N, C-alpha and C positions, 0 to 999 in steps of 0.2 A: 504494500500500500504506500502511496505517496501523498504527502500534504504539501501544497504549494502556496506561497504568498508571493504575488507578482506585482510589479509596478508600485511598490511601496515608496512613497515620495517623502523625502526629508530635505530640509535645508540645513546645511552645515558648513563648518569652517575647516574642512579637510584639505590638505595640500602642503607642498613644500615651500611655495612662494608666499612672500608677505602679502601680496595682493589677495591671494586666495584666503589667507587667514583673516584679513580685514573685511573683505566684501562678501565672502561666502559663495555658495553655489547650491544648485539643486542636484540631488542625487536620487537615483532610482535603484531600489534593491529588489532582487528576486531571490527567493529562498525555496529550495525543494528539499524536503525531508522524507527519506524512505524509512519506513518503520516495519518492525517485525511484530506482528500481533498473533497470539495463539488462537484468537477467535476469527472465524470466517465471517460472522455477522457481528458488527459492532453496534451496540445500542446504548452504551454508556460512555461518558467522557473518560472514565478511568481506563478504558480499553484502547485508548488512542492518545495522541499528543494534541493538546489544546492549542489551536493556532493563535489564540489570543495571547497565550503565554509566549509563544515563539515571537509574535509581533512585539510584545513588550520587551523581550530580551534584545531584539534587533534595535528597537528604538533607543533603549538605554545605551547601547554601544555607539549608535550613530550620533548621539548627543555630545560625545566627547571628541573634541577636535584632535585629529590624527593626521600626521604628515603623509602617510602612504595608504592608498586604497588596498594594497596588498596586506597591510596590517589589519585593516578592517575586515576583509573577507575571511582571513585566517582566524581572527578572534571570534567572529560570529559562528563560523563552522565549528571551531573547537568548543565554544561554550554550549552550543546546541547539543553536541554529542555528550558533553559533560553533564548537562542538566536533565536531559531526557534519555533515560536508559533504553527505551524502546527504539530510539533512532539508531539506524545501522549505517546510513550514508546521508551526507549533506552536500548540497550544491548551493553555492552562494555567488551571486554576481552583483557588482555595484557599477552603475553607469554614472559618470560625471557629465553634466550637460554642457558646460562651457569651459574651454581650456584657455589659459592665459598665454596663448601662442598667436602671434600676428597671422592673420589670414587663414587660420585653421577653421574649417567648417566641419561640423560633425560632433560626435561624442566619443568618449573612450570608456571601455568596460574592462574591469579586472574580475576574474572569477576563479573559484577553487572548488574542487570536489574532494571530500574527505570521508573516509570510511572508518568505522570502529575496528580496532585491531582485534 
């Protein structure tokens, strides 16, 4: 089973450059959590991972200014696996909307896939 939260929008001050730290930017986060459940039919929240809890975890991490998107995706993936024992694999992608590069059009995305050992 997979739980996905996509296009989560956050405004943050992540980046290496002073301009990014002052002005901020819009970030979109996609999180996919594969989970192992003993039950074929899930009819109670205790049998799955509550996506509200996943969202709150992602939000708390995205609130902390961080120089590298690589750090953010790694932290999110690690903490999901740590907090949710049912999670067996996590994919996280963060897209930065505007880069402080002259004449750059488009977005940049950093992603990670992490599995439980």
